[in-house]
N, C-alpha and C positions, 0 to 999 in steps of 0.2 A: 246472828249466832257466830261468834269467833271470827271477827273480820280480819284478824291477823292471819288467819289460815284460809282465807278466801280462795286462793289459787289451789292449795291442796285439797280443799273440799270439792271444787270443781273436778279436779283429776279423780279423787276417790269415787266420786258419784258415777263416774263412767267406767272406773276399772275394779271396783270392789263391790260385789253385790250385797255383802253383809253390811258394809258401811251405808250404802244406799238404802237398805231396808230400815236400819235404825234412824238415819236421817230423815227418811219420809215419815216414819212412825212418830218421830218426835214433832215434825211440823204439823202433821194431822192432829195430834193430840192438842198442840198448842192452839191450833185454830178452833177446836172443840171448846177448850177452856176459855178462850177469848169471847166465843159466842155465848157461852153459859154465863159468864160474868156480866155481859151486857144485859141479860134478862133476868139476872138474880139479885135479889136484894142484900145477900150475904154470900161471902165466900167461905163460909164456915160449914157448908153442908159436907157430910162424910164423903159423898161421891166426888165432890170438887177437890176436896183435900187429898183423896186417893190419886186422882188424875194428876194433881200438881206434884205428887211424890213420884209418880211413874215418870212424868215429864223430866223432872230433875235427875233421876236415875239415868234416863236415855241420854240426856245432855252429858252426864258424866261419862258414860261409855263412849260417846261420841268424841268427847275431848281425850280420853285415853287413847282412842285409836288414832287421833291426830297426832298426839304426842309420840306415839310408837313410830309413826311414820317419818317424824322429823329427825329421829336419832340416826 
């Protein structure tokens, strides 16, 4: 996720607890989605759609945090 911000991500994970929480929450949710997709015949279940929406929201929040630290 966001390879162009790799160094900043590494820094923020050690200096910003809020960023770390969002980053870990996104990664955990991503792993759960991948696991469900392996065992599900369809990604159209309401639960999976909700999880994907939440993952996208977290990714957007992380991106905004990264951009704000670049300015």
